[in-house]
PAMI-480184 format. One line per 8 residues: number of its first residue (from 1); their letters; for each residue y, x, z of C-alpha. Coordinates in pm, 1 decimal. Layout:
REM PAMI-480184
NUM) a) Y:X:Z | ...
END
This chain:
REM PAMI-480184
1) mniprssy) 10099.5:8289.8:6980.4 | 10440.1:8401.7:7038.4 | 10368.3:8740.6:7061.4 | 10684.3:8899.3:6937.3 | 10644.6:9176.6:6658.3 | 10676.1:9549.6:6769.1 | 10687.7:9916.0:6612.7 | 10405.7:9950.7:6797.4
9) priviigg) 10032.6:9964.2:6726.5 | 9869.0:9605.8:6871.5 | 9564.1:9673.1:7076.2 | 9410.6:9291.5:7177.1 | 9189.1:9305.9:7463.9 | 8924.5:8994.9:7436.3 | 8819.2:9002.2:7814.4 | 8984.5:8989.5:8139.3
17) gfagiala) 8701.9:9132.0:8333.2 | 8614.5:9481.9:8499.8 | 8660.4:9663.9:8169.6 | 8937.0:9469.3:8016.2 | 9168.5:9526.1:8340.4 | 9056.2:9875.5:8366.8 | 9137.5:9950.9:7980.5 | 9453.5:9740.8:7989.7
25) kklsnkev) 9590.7:9940.8:8322.8 | 9529.7:10283.5:8154.0 | 9735.1:10138.1:7869.7 | 10061.7:10000.3:8082.5 | 10368.6:10162.3:7971.3 | 10253.9:10368.3:7715.0 | 10413.4:10305.5:7333.6 | 10142.7:10070.6:7230.2
33) qvvlldkh) 10146.0:9682.6:7235.5 | 9859.4:9546.4:7473.0 | 9773.0:9183.8:7404.1 | 9490.9:9041.3:7620.9 | 9286.9:8714.5:7526.3 | 9059.6:8542.1:7839.7 | 8930.3:8176.2:7847.7 | 9033.1:8219.5:8202.6
41) nyhtfqpl) 9401.9:8318.0:8362.7 | 9202.3:8513.6:8615.7 | 9000.6:8799.2:8681.0 | 8644.8:8764.7:8899.1 | 8519.5:9001.1:9134.3 | 8141.9:8881.1:9041.9 | 7990.9:9070.8:9282.2 | 8058.6:8874.7:9574.4
49) lyqvstgg) 8038.7:8515.3:9375.1 | 7731.9:8459.3:9538.0 | 7925.9:8419.2:9919.2 | 8119.6:8162.0:9731.9 | 7804.2:7984.8:9640.8 | 7679.0:7983.5:9989.6 | 8034.0:7869.7:10171.7 | 8133.0:8230.9:10311.9
57) lepdsiay) 8449.8:8284.0:10120.1 | 8666.3:8060.4:9919.3 | 8700.3:8136.5:9540.7 | 9068.9:8226.9:9558.9 | 8950.7:8534.7:9809.4 | 8741.7:8691.2:9489.8 | 8997.3:8562.1:9185.5 | 9323.0:8745.6:9084.5
65) pirkilkd) 9559.9:8632.0:8861.8 | 9565.5:8854.7:8547.9 | 9924.9:8771.6:8471.9 | 10008.5:8931.0:8843.6 | 9764.6:9235.7:8772.0 | 9965.2:9378.4:8489.6 | 10346.7:9189.7:8567.4 | 10525.4:9514.4:8568.6
73) ypnfffrl) 10407.5:9653.9:8234.9 | 10673.6:9511.5:7964.5 | 10436.8:9621.6:7669.8 | 10158.5:9319.1:7790.5 | 10117.5:9018.2:7676.8 | 9860.2:8714.6:7836.1 | 9704.7:8459.1:7644.6 | 9501.2:8178.8:7781.1
81) aevqqviy) 9218.1:8154.8:7458.6 | 8860.3:8153.6:7368.9 | 8819.9:8336.4:7052.0 | 8627.1:8175.6:6821.3 | 8578.4:8426.0:6505.8 | 8692.2:8804.5:6400.2 | 8755.5:8835.9:6058.5 | 8755.4:9208.0:6008.0
89) adktlitn) 8874.5:9220.4:5624.6 | 9160.9:9063.5:5749.1 | 9198.6:9187.6:6117.0 | 9261.8:8862.4:6240.3 | 9105.3:8685.5:6543.4 | 9079.1:8282.8:6495.7 | 9136.5:8133.6:6895.4 | 9159.6:7779.4:7037.1
97) igtlhfdy) 9512.9:7823.9:7014.8 | 9580.3:7977.3:6675.9 | 9573.0:8316.1:6509.3 | 9660.5:8684.4:6621.2 | 9679.9:8974.4:6422.3 | 9515.1:9330.7:6566.4 | 9601.0:9709.6:6515.8 | 9322.4:9765.9:6738.0
105) lvlatgse) 9037.6:9522.4:6883.4 | 8857.1:9583.6:7202.2 | 8559.2:9353.9:7303.2 | 8502.5:9356.5:7675.6 | 8408.2:8986.9:7672.3 | 8118.9:9087.1:7951.6 | 7800.5:8887.1:8006.2 | 7639.2:8553.4:8043.9
113) tnffgnve) 7315.6:8437.0:8183.5 | 7025.1:8460.7:7957.5 | 6760.6:8211.7:7959.3 | 6532.7:8339.9:7722.4 | 6552.5:8132.3:7504.9 | 6407.1:7857.1:7736.8 | 6603.1:7510.8:7716.4 | 6440.0:7326.7:7944.2
121) lqrnsmam) 6513.4:7588.5:8235.5 | 6884.6:7608.2:8097.4 | 6940.5:7226.6:8115.2 | 6783.6:7217.5:8496.1 | 6847.1:7549.0:8699.0 | 7183.5:7647.6:8840.1 | 7370.6:7994.7:8686.4 | 7555.0:8169.1:8915.0
129) ktipqsln) 7806.6:8370.3:8682.2 | 8102.3:8235.4:8730.4 | 8340.9:8077.3:8976.1 | 8285.1:7716.8:8911.7 | 7908.8:7727.6:8841.9 | 7918.2:7918.3:9167.9 | 8123.4:7597.0:9309.3 | 7879.2:7356.0:9144.5
137) lrslilen) 7622.7:7550.3:9339.8 | 7736.6:7530.8:9622.0 | 7797.3:7174.6:9651.2 | 7470.9:7127.2:9525.0 | 7307.5:7275.1:9774.5 | 7529.0:7121.9:10099.9 | 7411.6:6735.6:9905.3 | 7063.8:6812.2:9887.0
145) feqalltd) 7131.8:6860.8:10270.5 | 7305.0:6526.2:10293.4 | 7067.8:6370.5:10036.1 | 6737.6:6466.6:10271.2 | 6904.5:6326.9:10551.5 | 6897.5:5968.1:10320.0 | 6516.7:5992.9:10279.5 | 6216.3:5861.8:10453.5
153) eyherdal) 6002.8:6026.8:10122.0 | 5804.7:6327.1:10276.3 | 5793.6:6525.8:9934.1 | 6120.3:6436.8:9842.7 | 6276.9:6533.6:10201.1 | 6071.3:6899.5:10116.7 | 6158.8:6929.0:9764.3 | 6546.9:6887.7:9855.8
161) mnfvivgg) 6528.0:7167.8:10118.3 | 6310.8:7392.3:9879.4 | 6503.1:7667.0:9740.7 | 6384.5:7861.6:9423.3 | 6580.6:8191.0:9303.4 | 6420.9:8328.6:8979.6 | 6499.0:8703.1:8957.9 | 6496.7:9016.5:9233.5
169) gptgvela) 6792.0:9197.8:9116.5 | 7071.8:9249.1:9343.5 | 7263.5:8861.4:9265.3 | 6841.4:8682.5:9361.9 | 6814.2:8963.2:9666.7 | 7181.9:8877.6:9838.5 | 7171.7:8496.6:9733.7 | 6837.5:8456.4:9901.5
177) galaeikk) 6966.5:8643.0:10214.8 | 7263.8:8473.4:10262.1 | 7032.4:8138.8:10196.0 | 6804.2:8280.7:10482.0 | 7096.7:8323.0:10752.7 | 7223.2:7973.3:10694.0 | 6908.6:7818.6:10735.0 | 6897.4:8046.2:11076.4
185) gilpkdyp) 7244.7:8013.7:11218.2 | 7417.8:7660.8:11059.4 | 7205.1:7472.0:10948.8 | 7021.1:7386.1:11287.2 | 7411.5:7272.7:11398.6 | 7477.5:7102.3:11123.0 | 7237.3:6884.3:11055.1 | 7078.6:6828.0:11448.9
193) dldtrrvq) 6904.3:6517.0:11297.8 | 6705.6:6729.4:11014.8 | 6420.5:6953.3:11081.6 | 6569.2:7230.1:10885.4 | 6266.7:7463.9:11005.5 | 6127.4:7261.8:10635.7 | 6329.7:7519.6:10441.9 | 6221.4:7719.1:10240.6
201) inliqsgd) 6372.8:8011.0:10038.5 | 6144.3:8147.3:9769.6 | 6220.2:8485.8:9584.8 | 6073.6:8519.6:9223.7 | 6034.8:8827.7:9087.4 | 5817.2:8855.2:8737.8 | 5772.3:9270.5:8845.5 | 5594.1:9437.3:9112.2
209) rilkemse) 5904.1:9485.8:9261.3 | 6252.4:9341.1:9347.1 | 6535.6:9583.5:9304.8 | 6388.4:9732.8:9071.7 | 6651.8:9922.2:8949.6 | 6697.5:10087.1:9265.1 | 6467.5:10377.4:9466.9 | 6079.9:10210.3:9573.1
217) kasqkaed) 6228.6:10299.1:9902.8 | 6530.6:10056.5:9903.4 | 6264.1:9814.7:9718.3 | 6056.0:9815.7:10004.6 | 6334.6:9779.8:10268.8 | 6468.0:9495.1:10083.9 | 6137.9:9326.8:10110.6 | 6077.0:9366.3:10471.7
225) fleslgvq) 6457.6:9275.0:10560.1 | 6388.5:8917.7:10292.7 | 6053.8:8880.8:10463.0 | 6228.4:8891.7:10826.3 | 6423.7:8663.3:10746.8 | 6157.0:8417.0:10631.7 | 6199.8:8433.1:10254.0 | 5896.9:8441.5:10049.0
233) iwknvrvt) 5874.9:8653.8:9777.6 | 5643.7:8644.5:9504.8 | 5583.8:8868.7:9273.3 | 5431.5:8934.9:8909.4 | 5528.8:8579.1:8866.1 | 5680.9:8422.9:8540.4 | 5849.6:8067.9:8538.3 | 5785.6:7904.0:8219.2
241) hydgktvs) 5906.3:7557.5:8305.5 | 6143.6:7372.0:8509.2 | 6202.7:7009.1:8478.8 | 6383.0:6938.3:8779.6 | 6131.6:6861.5:8995.6 | 5863.6:7119.0:8975.3 | 5910.8:7461.4:8931.3 | 5586.1:7619.4:8736.2
249) tksdvsfe) 5448.4:7983.6:8611.9 | 5267.3:8121.8:8406.3 | 4990.5:8174.4:8687.8 | 4880.6:7921.4:8948.1 | 5175.4:7864.4:9162.0 | 5375.0:7578.5:9127.2 | 5657.1:7476.3:9356.9 | 5853.6:7148.8:9391.2
257) satlvwaa) 6238.0:7213.8:9415.3 | 6552.4:7033.5:9405.0 | 6719.7:7353.1:9325.4 | 6623.1:7660.9:9069.9 | 6869.1:7919.2:9075.2 | 6845.7:8175.1:8764.0 | 6925.2:8491.3:8828.6 | 6689.9:8680.0:8585.0
265) gvkaasik) 6850.2:8789.4:8311.1 | 7191.6:8850.1:8137.8 | 7279.3:8860.8:7758.4 | 7644.4:9037.9:7648.1 | 7877.5:8742.4:7527.3 | 7900.7:8785.4:7173.5 | 8148.4:8678.4:6919.9 | 8100.9:8529.0:6541.8
273) gldaedll) 8215.3:8778.1:6273.2 | 8017.9:9085.7:6494.6 | 7731.1:8937.1:6551.7 | 7534.8:9036.0:6273.3 | 7170.2:9175.5:6346.7 | 7224.1:9567.6:6258.2 | 7477.5:9543.7:6497.7 | 7295.1:9372.2:6819.8
281) tggnrmkv) 7009.8:9482.6:7033.2 | 6837.4:9373.7:7334.4 | 7018.1:9181.2:7588.1 | 7262.4:9056.3:7237.9 | 7490.4:9373.7:7344.9 | 7670.1:9549.4:7038.7 | 7578.3:9901.4:6901.3 | 7876.1:10158.7:7014.9
289) nefnqveg) 7893.9:10573.0:6952.7 | 7992.1:10762.9:7223.0 | 8344.9:10667.2:7209.8 | 8274.4:10333.6:7222.2 | 8346.8:10265.6:6840.3 | 8140.7:9985.5:6740.8 | 7912.0:10110.1:6424.9 | 8066.5:10034.6:6069.6
297) fegvfaig) 8394.6:9904.3:6217.3 | 8670.5:10094.8:6287.1 | 8926.5:10032.9:6477.9 | 8710.4:9764.9:6654.0 | 8548.8:9921.2:7043.6 | 8353.9:9770.7:7237.3 | 8324.8:9840.6:7646.6 | 8142.9:9707.1:7929.2
305) dvacmqte) 7854.4:9487.3:7980.0 | 7879.0:9421.2:7557.0 | 7861.2:9739.3:7460.1 | 7550.0:9954.9:7403.9 | 7576.9:10311.5:7420.2 | 7225.3:10464.6:7337.4 | 7161.5:10789.3:7418.5 | 6909.1:11033.8:7549.0
313) dtprgham) 6933.7:10930.9:7887.7 | 7001.1:10544.7:7838.2 | 6805.5:10426.2:7486.2 | 6860.2:10092.7:7667.0 | 7241.7:10175.1:7697.2 | 7440.0:10185.0:8043.8 | 7346.4:9956.8:8316.6 | 7508.8:9608.5:8326.7
321) maqpamqq) 7717.4:9626.6:8641.5 | 8062.7:9682.5:8723.5 | 8113.5:10098.8:8781.6 | 8012.3:10139.6:8426.8 | 8269.8:9946.0:8284.8 | 8548.6:10026.6:8431.6 | 8462.6:10396.6:8344.4 | 8455.7:10273.3:8018.7
329) grhlgdni) 8757.2:10107.9:8057.4 | 8956.1:10397.5:8178.2 | 8797.8:10630.6:7917.9 | 8895.0:10448.3:7616.8 | 9224.9:10408.6:7709.1 | 9271.7:10767.8:7771.4 | 9083.2:10782.3:7364.2 | 9258.3:10513.3:7240.0
337) lkflenkp) 9632.7:10741.1:7300.5 | 9410.2:11053.8:7180.1 | 9366.6:10839.0:6865.8 | 9713.9:10773.4:6833.3 | 9817.2:11131.7:6845.6 | 9554.7:11235.5:6617.0 | 9378.5:11411.6:6834.2 | 8995.9:11475.9:6908.7
345) mhpfvykd) 8876.6:11195.2:7127.7 | 8570.0:11294.7:7394.8 | 8280.4:11122.5:7434.3 | 8198.1:10902.3:7744.1 | 7989.2:11051.9:7967.7 | 7896.5:10804.6:8287.6 | 7930.8:10905.4:8684.5 | 7632.9:10737.0:8875.5
353) kgsmatvg) 7815.4:10695.2:9161.1 | 7484.2:10476.3:9326.3 | 7386.9:10132.8:9385.6 | 7360.3:9893.6:9712.5 | 7285.4:9552.8:9781.4 | 7335.2:9388.1:10068.6 | 7040.4:9139.9:10235.7 | 7236.1:8982.2:10515.1
361) rnkavvdl) 7409.6:9029.3:10830.6 | 7352.5:9401.3:10928.9 | 7117.4:9414.7:10654.4 | 7137.2:9657.1:10294.7 | 7021.3:9952.4:10094.6 | 7262.0:10175.2:9954.1 | 7118.9:10442.8:9677.4 | 7428.4:10729.5:9636.1
369) knmrfqgv) 7402.8:11037.3:9443.9 | 7231.8:11252.6:9672.4 | 7145.7:11019.4:9986.0 | 6994.2:10671.2:10034.8 | 6972.0:10473.7:10352.7 | 6914.3:10147.5:10514.9 | 6982.5:9940.5:10720.5 | 7339.6:9905.1:10974.4
377) fawfvwmf) 7523.8:10127.3:10823.5 | 7401.1:10072.4:10449.1 | 7583.8:9763.1:10512.8 | 7883.2:9865.1:10657.3 | 7909.9:10107.4:10356.9 | 7878.7:9793.2:10070.9 | 8156.9:9620.5:10295.0 | 8378.9:9892.5:10301.0
385) vhlfflig) 8331.0:9941.1:9904.5 | 8341.3:9558.3:9848.8 | 8676.6:9546.2:10012.1 | 8754.6:9855.7:9786.0 | 8704.2:9703.4:9468.2 | 8875.4:9405.1:9545.4 | 9207.2:9373.1:9343.5 | 9535.3:9268.1:9565.6
393) frnrmvvf) 9594.7:9333.4:9934.4 | 9572.1:8933.3:9996.6 | 9226.4:8942.5:9881.8 | 9080.8:9188.9:10096.7 | 9258.0:9076.3:10384.5 | 9164.8:8703.9:10371.7 | 8767.9:8840.3:10252.9 | 8793.7:9125.8:10560.9
401) vnwvynyi) 8862.8:8829.7:10822.7 | 8648.3:8634.1:10677.0 | 8391.3:8862.4:10716.2 | 8476.2:8943.1:11061.1 | 8516.9:8568.8:11170.8 | 8188.3:8489.0:11034.6 | 8015.5:8815.2:11206.8 | 8124.5:8719.5:11508.1
409) rfdrearl) 8106.5:8345.3:11517.7 | 7789.9:8366.7:11291.1 | 7913.4:8081.6:11083.1 | 8021.1:8017.5:10719.7 | 8368.8:7788.3:10713.0 | 8370.2:7719.0:10367.7 | 8070.1:7503.8:10327.8 | 8290.4:7184.4:10166.0
417) iirpyqrd) 8171.5:6977.0:9871.1 | 8519.3:6961.6:9682.9 | 8403.5:6820.9:9388.0 | 8049.9:6642.9:9370.2 | 7804.4:6863.4:9092.9 | 7701.0:6599.8:8840.0 | 7448.0:6755.2:8569.1 | 7624.3:6769.7:8258.1
425) ysqfkedd) 7356.1:6728.8:7965.4 | 7593.5:6723.2:7666.5 | 7542.0:7033.3:7518.6 | 7211.7:7012.3:7477.2 | 7261.0:6706.5:7218.6 | 7247.1:6915.9:6935.5 | 6897.1:7085.0:7047.3 | 6754.1:6732.4:7119.4
433) k) 6767.9:6628.0:6789.8
END
């Protein structure tokens, strides 16, 4: 990989998400050599992916080059690579661009969509965990309306304009709200010769309430907001099959839809060589101790979504969200420096700063440690927090200007089919044999 040799210990970080970037920043300009590997050359601000999917933002507004984030750090090296295997005995990584030796290894691989082993759902539904996936969803949504104009078949037209979102967490709730606002403010202007009143947005939740990680008041208020926008919420309903046309459930409820968005769960992105069953917990997460050390592997750490730190307060590990990931990244940076100086490391303690979700224009719910509020003020708080955590001044300005424009004009300028979406079934050939 043409990484220069150094007298400093080499710390290899796999993953340029919230956790990996926070750790790399913490180790900057220290007496260590930091090598960050990622299959993309950019960091993605995942909480705003749904706005890319619905035409509110362009992808470069929520992405930032990894090299630019850490360009002023002489001890930092980035390589565009996909890690295929860890050979712990030799302290070596095998990647698609070659091998790399490490002294210390940090897994910050994040998470991926969890279809819970349902190949049919994985084949036919849409995920929204990456920028390419969000662009695919945006193209499919717009293509469906174009196709609805061309068909004379009544049921086909309704299916093309029927959107089913599975999963009542923040991603599902925010996407449903954004689609409802498109139906209300944009579709009648873009498609005057189409009866857009027939557009349906269905949000399916397997449990008894949406936003189950937030307070009951926030859940109920979010539900009220969505229903006021025309979203149909189906609780205690579990999707079992989707063949690209019909959504089947365990109950007698079914839907005819050309678009199913799967936002019902995530799992950690594990790596071969560190994926033994006794290392992993539910959700494919890796067991770590209070110092984020992977159990049984000295010098190997895991942070963010891939790490499961089980304590009395967090028996299933910390929430797979940005805040725990960033805090673990920064904390591990301090601990690694202490470890190298033979000083005792400090256990990680998560400082819960609250959670929030937006449902649409002037509608959001916020749960802070000592305060809970909903509505317009919560919406402004949500916008400020997301702007603050975006990386890069340009990104903050572009997103802010877009939001102001969209608010004043009630519009979403980025509703473009840049590349027509074509479903790729090649990845399932092996499964079909």
